N, C-alpha and C positions, 0 to 999 in steps of 0.2 A: 239493398240489403241482401245478404247471402244466406239463404235458407240452410239451417242445420249448423251453421258455424257460430252464431251468436247464441248465448245461453242466458236465461234469466232465473232468478230465485225470488219468490214472494214470501215475506214473513207477515203473518196475519194475526192481529189481536182482535178480541171483541166478540160480538154477537153473530148470529146466523146471517144477518144483513151484511156484515163485513166479510164473512166467508164467501157469500154469494158475489159480492163486489170483486173479490179476488179471482173468482171464476171468470168474470167478465174481463178483467184485466188480462188474465191468462189467454183468453180467447183472442183479444186484440193483439197481444204480443205474438202469438203463434201465427196469426194471419199475416203479421209483419215479417215473419221469417225466423223468429226466435224459437228455441226449443228449451224445455225445462233443464235446469242444472241439478245435478245430484247433490252439490254442496255449494256453500258460499264461496269457497276458494276458486271454483272454476267458473263462476258467474261473470258475465260481462255487464249485467244489469241486475241490481238488487233493489227491490221495492218493498218498503215497509208500509203495510196497510194498517193504520192505527186506530185506536179506540180512545175515547176521552170520558167515558162514563164514570170511571173512578180514577182518583189521583194515582193509585198504584200502577195502573195501566200506562199512564203517561211517563212515570219514572222508568218503567221497563223500556219504553221506546227510546228515551234519551240515553239510557245505558247501552242499548243495542247499537244506536247510531255511533256512540263513542267506540264500541268494539270494531265497527266496520272501517274505522279510520286506518287500521293496519292493512286491510285489503286494498284500500285506495293507494297507500304508499307503495305496495308491491306491484300494483297494476294501475298506472295513471289513466288508462283508458276505461276503467271501470266507472259506470254511472250509478250513483247512489240516489235513489228517489224516495220521497216520503209522500204518502197520500192518506186518505181516510178521514175520520171525524176530527181528530186532533187538528188537522190542517185547516179545517173550516173556522177555527178560532183565530182571529187576526193577531193576537199576541203571540201565538205559537209560530205562525209564519214569520213574524218579525224577529222572534228569537233565533229561529233557524238561520235566517238570512244574515243576521249580525254575528252569531256566535259559532255556527257550524259551517264554515266555508267549504268543507269537503262534501257537503250535500249538493248535488248537481241539479236536481229537479224536485220541485214541490208542485203537486197538482191536486186539485180538489176532487171530491166524490162526484161532482157533476161535470168533470172535465175528462173523463176516461176516453170518450170518443175522439178527443184531440191528442191522444197519447202518441200516435206515430209522428206527428209534427213536433210535439214537445220533446221527444227523444232526439230527433234530428237537430233541433235547436240546442239541446243540452250538449250534444257532441261538438257543436261548433262554437259555443259561447264560452267566454272566460269567466262569466259570472253565473250564479245560480239562475235557472229559468223557473219562474214562479207564475202559475196561472190557477187561480182559485175563484170559481164562480160560486156565489152564495145564494143564488136564486135557482130553484128547481122547477120553474114553471114550464120549461120546455123539456119533455122527456125524450130521450134518444132511444128509439126502438131499433130492433134488428141488429144490435151489436153482437158480435160472435161470443160464444160462451164455451170455455173449456171446463166441463164439469169433472169432478173427481170420479174415479172409476167406482162402479157399483150399480145398485138398482134404485137408489133414492136421488131425487133431484129437488132443488129449491127453485121456486118460481115467485118472483116479486109480483105482487098485485097492487100495492100502494106504497108510495114513498113519503117520507116526512111524517110530521106529527103536529097536531093542533092543540094538544092537551095542556102543555105548559105546567106540568107538575113542578112544584117549587124547588125540588131538589135536582131536576133533570136538565141536562145540557142538550139533549137530542133535538128538540125543536129549533134550537139556535144553530146547530151544525147541519142538520138534515133538511131543514126548511119546512114549509107548510105542506099539508097533505095533498098529494097528487096521485090520483088513481089512474091505472092503466086501463085502456079500453078492453072490455070483456072479450072482444073478438081476437085481440092480440094475445091475451092470456090463454084462451082456448086453443088458438093455433099453436102456441108454444107447448102446451100440454099434449096436444095430439101428436106433435113431432116427437116429443119425449117418449110417448107410448110406442111409436114406430121404432125408436132406437132401443127399446127393450126396458125402459125404466118402469118399475112396478109401483113405486111409492112417490107421491108428489106432496111437497110441503109448501103450502101457500104462505107467503111471507110478507109481513108489514109491521111497522111499529105499532099499529093498531088496526088489525084486519077488520074489526067490526065497523070501522068508519068507511070501508071501501064503497065506492060508487056515489057517494053523496055529492062530489064535486063534478061529476060528469054531466055533459049536456043532456044525455038521456039516462037519468038515474037508474041505478040497479043496486040492490042490496047485496051484502055479502052472502046471506043464505041463498039468494037466487043464483049467484055465481057458483056457490058450493054445489047446488043441484045440477048445474050445467056441467061442471067438471066431473061430477059423479057419473054422468051418462057417457063419458068417453071410454070407448073400448080399449082393453089392454091394461089400463090402470087398475091396480088391485087395492091400493091403500091411499087415503088422502088424510093429510094432517094440516094444521094451520097454527101460526104463531105470529104475533102475540094478541091476546084479547084483553081489552080494557073492560073491567067490570061495569063501568057506567054505561057502556054501549052494548052489553050482552043482552040480546033480545030473546023473547019467547020464540020468535021466528027462527033464530039460529038454533035454539035448543031442539025445536021440532025437526030442523034439517039434519041435525046430528042424529036424531032418532030414526029418521026415515031413510037416510042415504047409507046404503050398506057398505060403501067403500070408505066412508068417513070413520076414522079410528076412534075407539072409546077412550079418548084422552084429550084433556084441555089444560093449557097452561094459563092460569088466571091470577096474575099478580095482585096480591092483597096489600102488600107493603107494610101495613100496620093494623093492629086490632083495636086501637083507641080512636074513637070518633074525633076527639080533640086533635090528635096528631094527623088523622086523615084529612081534616079540614085545613090544617097548616100546610099539609102536602099538596093541597088543591086537587085532591083525587076525585071529589064530587060524587062520593057515595058514602054510605055509613056501613058499619060492621053488620047491622041488621039487614041491610039490603044485600050485602055480600053473602051472608049466611042463607038468605032466601034464594039467591041464585044457585047456591050449592044444592039446596033441597030440591029445586026444580030440575037441575041437571040429573041428580041421582034418581029422581022419580021417572024421568023420561028415558034415561040411559042408565039402567041399574049397575052395569059393569064399568061405568066411567071411572077413570083415574084422574084425579085432580092434583096438579102440581102448582107451585106458586113462587113468588119472590117476596122476601121480607127484609126490610131495613131496620136495624136497631140503632139507637143513639141519635135519632133525628133531633134537631135543635128543640129544646124544651121538653123532651121526653122525660117524664118522671117515672119513678118506680111503679106507680099505679098504672100509668099508661103502658108500661112494658108488661105488667101483669095482665092487662087487657089483651095484649098480643098473645101471650102464652095461653090465655083462656080461649082465644079464638082458634089457635092451633089445636088445642085439645078438643074443641067442639067440632071443627070441620074434619079433622084427621086427614090431612093431606097425604098423598102417596109419597111425596118428597117435596123439599123446599130448597131453593137457592137463597141462602141467608147472607146478608152483607152488613158490614159496619158502615154507617153513614159517612160519605166522603164529600167534603166541600168542593163545589165546582164553580170556578170563577164565572160570573155573569148570571148566576141563578139567584132568585130571591132568598133561598135558604142559606146561601153562603153569607149573606149580610145579617142574618138573624143573630141577636146578641146572646141568646141562651144556649150556646153550644155545650154539648155534653162531654164530660171528661173522657179521655181516651181509655183509661183503665176501666171506667164504668161500662163503656161500650163493649170492650173485650169480654168482660164478665157476663154481660147480658147476652152476647152472642153465644158464649159457651153454654149458658143456661138454656137458650132457645134450641141450640143444636141437640143438646141432650134429650129434650122433650121430643123434638121431631124425629130424631134417629130411632127412638124407641117405638114411635108410631110406625115409621117406615119398616122396621124390622118385623113388627107384629103383623102388618098387612102382608108383607112378603111371605111370612111363615104360613099364612092362611092358604097360600097357593101350593103348598107341598102336596105332591101326589096328583095334582091336576095336569091335564094335557092342554097345552096352549099352542096356538098358531104363532110361528116365529118366521120372520123374514130374515134369511141368512145373509148377513152383510159381508162376512169374510172371516179371516183367522182371528182368534181371540188375541187381544193385545197382551194379556197376562200369561197366555200359554199357547204356543204355536201349535201344539198338538190338538187343540180344540177349535171348534168353530164358534162364531158369535153372531147374535142377531137380536132383534127386538120383537116383543109381543105387540098386539094391537094397542095395549095400554101403555106402550113405550117403556116397558121394563126390559133391562138388558139380561140376556140369557147366554150362558156359555154351555157348550155340550160337545160330546164326542160324536164324530160323524165324518164321512168321506168328503173330500174337497169338492166333489161334483155337486154338492148341495148348495154351494155358494150361489146366491142369486135366485134361490127358490123359496117358496113358502112351504114349510114343513111343520109337522106336529112334534112337540117336545114335552116329555113328562118331567115336571119339576121334582127333583130329588133332594136338593139341598139349598134352601133359600138363604141368602145373606142380606145384609142391610142394603148394599149398593148394587147387588146383582143376584141372579138366580143361576144355579147349576142344574143341568137337566140331562135327560137321556133321550136320544132320537128315537121316535116311534115310527117304524116302517109301515 
């Protein structure tokens, strides 16, 4: 391999786990001698890191693969590779191999450590190289990671998922839960601290399950307290928490650990007990509301965000009104709202009482209207307050401004000198909006 001569481009869809996977792929490629390409046109290797949580994400991937055909025609030496969650589904791998002959390499999310050899094989083979391991029992530690520039870093603590929510494809593509050893996690965080990262986001499909599968069990709150003790780290976040596993111990750790931010993402998905049962979520709306009450009592400033699905099979108008009622009761700081999408291989996809698409769209609009009003009001309450902001860079909407987030994960744009990037500063909120806050730097 000739360092600096070969260039790669990664296109990523999906969640924070996928984004972090792309960081690992980048690390492996750069160790191999590749450097990042500024555009698809100049790339020698294009990797599509895919998501399959919703049907729309898959359509986008197939559309992008079709677009890449033109680059292959102009550059026969170009390698087009596809990885990510979509590839863990056998029917997707089969479709690509049969119908998309210009894809050179297909590799699974558990095969990244084999990437150097797979790329070599793809350059030599006349047929697509396919390697997809569907078992994640063997974790590959110490893979190189090329993190994005900035002061925030993602750290995987647990892979896979054991929950099997009836709508979700993740356990089938990511495998069963597999926790990393705490010493490996702590070593990684310590190294990130030495590199100057100020904020750590502990990552897993369900961080609350962390440690249950280890020979020497450790709970997630215990891990959180250990990470909290590492010098140099100023903020700690974690995602995602399953409500059924949110313990009093974790709530107390959030209260006690000064570096743990006052924010939790706690997906509720629905407000109807009947629908929650059909979803196999294994908690009730009453239990969820009690968790919110405990969180706000222990951590009064906590911001709570969530995920909500509308139009799940069998959802009636009464069920949907239960969801609206829960949203009004809890008053989330914000919510990611989705129309239910059938995923092949999940129990919900086979349910007969699918909801009409127009009804789904109408319900989504009604839900967003309610939640947007709550978000706007809660943000308006911050007007005039001085908040600590970790400055991440230049604002995407205005290059003359800086941008960062509060401890409660609210986006703040403000005027200030560029040398504030990477620092914790105080900002007075002057103009709250629904999706962000405008502020003034306080020296």
